Every structure is written in structure tokens, then in C-alpha cells.
C-alpha positions, 0 to 999 in steps of 0.5 A, a space after each residue: 500500500 502506498 503512503 500519501 505523498 507529503 507536501 513539501 511546499 505550502 502557499 502563503 495562507 498556509 504559512 500564515 496559519 503556521 506562523 500565526 500572522 496575516 497572509 500580507 505579513 507572510 508575503 512582506 517577510 518573504 519579499 524581504 528575504 526574512 522567511 527561510 524556504 520561501 520561493 516565488 513560483 509562477 507569481 505565487 509565494 510558496 514555502 518549504 513547510 519543514 524549513 518554516 516549522 524548524 525556523 519557527 521552533 528555533 526562534 521561539 523561546 520558552 518565554 514566547 512559545 509558538 502560536 497555535 495555527 489559526 483556523 482559516 476563516 471561510 470566505 463569504 459569498 458576495 451578496 449584491 443586495 447586502 450593499 445597496 449602490 448608494 454611491 452610484 445613486 448619489 453620484 448620478 443625482 449630483 451629476 444631474 443637479 450640476 447639469 441643471 445648474 449649468 444649463 440655467 447659468 447658460 440659458 
């Protein structure tokens, strides 16, 4: 029986969960070269999971233990009814008002 293949590389959101920081912070640290095992492949940051965990363990002191990974938040579906188009409505009204005023000045 074959064992499942181990994933060697993880993406930024998984690295963020391991480190307990935001994805944006992971990307920033990787771009600065501050996260070991980081590589940008095809425009996506990927990380060697074992290297990342070893690094985290090495920098963690007894006074500041590593955080537990955060659970990923589920993404919410876009609901157009939840956000009424207030700006477009007000912009259109403001535009019409300016046009009326300009026509009165000209006329």
C-alpha cells in the first residue's frame, strides 16, 4: 500500500496559519528575504513547510512559545443586495443637479 505523498511546499495562507500572522505579513517577510524556504513560483509565494516549522521552533523561546495555527476563516459569498449602490445613486443625482445648474447659468 502506498503512503500519501507529503507536501513539501505550502502557499502563503498556509504559512500564515503556521506562523500565526496575516497572509500580507507572510508575503512582506518573504519579499524581504526574512522567511527561510520561501520561493516565488509562477507569481505565487510558496514555502518549504519543514524549513518554516524548524525556523519557527528555533526562534521561539520558552518565554514566547509558538502560536497555535489559526483556523482559516471561510470566505463569504458576495451578496449584491447586502450593499445597496448608494454611491452610484448619489453620484448620478449630483451629476444631474450640476447639469441643471449649468444649463440655467447658460440659458
